[in-house]
C-alpha positions in Angstrom: -9.1 12.8 -2.8 -12.0 14.0 -0.5 -11.6 13.2 3.3 -9.8 15.0 6.3 -6.9 12.9 7.4 -4.2 11.2 6.0 -2.6 8.1 7.1 1.1 8.3 7.8 3.1 5.6 9.6 0.3 4.2 11.3 -0.8 7.2 12.7 -4.6 9.4 11.4 -3.0 13.3 10.6 -5.9 15.9 10.4 -5.4 17.3 6.9 -8.1 18.7 3.8 -7.6 15.8 2.1 -7.1 12.2 2.1 -4.9 10.2 0.2 -6.3 8.0 -3.4 -5.3 4.7 -2.6 -6.2 1.4 -2.8 -5.2 0.1 0.6 -5.2 3.2 3.5 -2.5 5.1 1.1 -0.1 5.4 3.9 2.6 6.1 1.7 5.7 6.0 4.8 4.9 2.0 5.6 4.5 1.5 1.9 7.9 2.8 1.6 9.3 0.8 4.5 7.7 -2.0 2.9 9.4 -1.6 -0.7 12.9 -0.6 1.2 12.3 -4.3 3.2 11.5 -6.2 0.5 14.1 -4.3 -1.9 16.9 -5.4 0.8 16.7 -9.1 0.3 15.5 -8.6 -3.6 12.3 -9.9 -3.2 10.4 -7.5 -5.3 8.4 -4.9 -4.0 4.7 -4.0 -2.8 3.1 -4.4 -5.5 3.9 -7.8 -6.2 3.2 -9.1 -2.7 0.0 -6.8 -2.5 -1.4 -6.1 -5.7 -4.0 -3.6 -5.8 -5.9 -5.3 -8.4 -7.0 -8.1 -5.5 -10.0 -7.3 -4.0 -8.1 -8.7 -0.5 -6.2 -5.7 -0.3 -9.1 -2.8 -0.6 -8.9 -0.4 2.0 -6.2 -2.6 3.9 -4.2 -1.4 7.0 -0.9 -1.0 5.6 0.5 -1.8 9.1 -0.7 -5.7 8.4 1.1 -5.3 5.3 4.3 -4.0 7.3 3.8 -6.9 9.9 3.8 -9.5 6.9 6.9 -7.6 5.0 8.8 -8.1 8.0 8.3 -11.6 8.9 9.7 -12.3 5.4 13.0 -11.0 6.5 13.0 -12.9 9.7 12.0 -15.6 8.2 15.2 -15.8 6.4 17.3 -14.6 9.8 17.7 -11.4 9.2 16.5 -8.2 11.5 16.0 -5.0 11.3 19.6 -2.6 12.3 17.5 0.2 11.4 15.4 2.3 8.9 15.6 5.9 7.7 12.2 7.3 6.2 12.0 10.8 4.5 8.7 12.0 3.8 8.1 15.1 1.5 4.9 17.5 1.7 4.3 20.7 1.9 0.7 19.7 4.2 0.4 18.6 6.5 3.2 19.7 8.5 4.6 16.4 10.0 6.9 17.5 13.1 4.4 17.5 15.9 3.9 13.5 14.8 6.8 12.6 14.5 7.4 10.5 17.7 3.8 8.9 17.6 4.8 8.0 13.7 8.2 6.6 14.9 6.6 4.6 17.6 3.7 3.1 15.7 6.2 1.9 13.2 8.9 0.4 16.3 5.7 -1.4 17.5 4.8 -2.9 14.4 8.5 -4.4 13.9 8.6 -4.8 17.7 12.1 -2.9 18.1 13.2 -0.3 19.9 12.2 3.3 19.2 15.5 4.5 18.4 16.2 2.3 15.4 13.7 4.4 13.1 14.3 7.3 11.9 11.4 10.0 10.3 12.2 13.1 8.7 9.7 16.0 7.2 10.8 18.3 4.4 9.0 20.1 1.7 10.5 20.6 -2.1 10.0 24.2 -1.7 6.7 24.0 -3.8 8.0 22.4 -6.8 6.5 19.4 -8.4 3.5 17.1 -7.4 4.1 17.8 -4.1 5.0 21.3 -4.1 1.6 21.8 -5.3 0.1 19.5 -3.0 -1.0 16.5 -4.7 0.6 14.0 -3.5 3.2 12.7 -0.3 6.2 11.2 -1.5 8.1 8.7 1.1 11.4 7.2 0.8 13.0 5.2 2.9 16.4 3.0 3.2 17.1 0.4 5.9 20.0 -1.4 7.4 19.7 -4.9 7.9 21.5 -7.6 9.1 21.6 -11.6 9.7 
């Protein structure tokens, strides 16, 4: 989609296009929301924030993440760590790694060392290789 940045982990990163999405399109935070929800079998981000609901049009994914994490806390759990992988050819993310990690740590009110973000490419394979989108996956460890 047209634009001059992408939002990843709550950080606006300069890029030649934006991401087409109902909310702000932050695939990193969406993956993290899904991992947290999945850890307690609470459904997925689409069930909690449907793209058919105008309330979430252009929504800041940091707000969505904060809501999801509160669901985890309300059940007596907390985050031990989150490990996130972002796959894209462009933009290159290395220089934004610390800022992205800090953004997530701030939203969740956890230590920076509890948040890991790794960037990779798919060696020009698939939709990420053709620069048609960005893929993010997240794994979380939570404790009661």
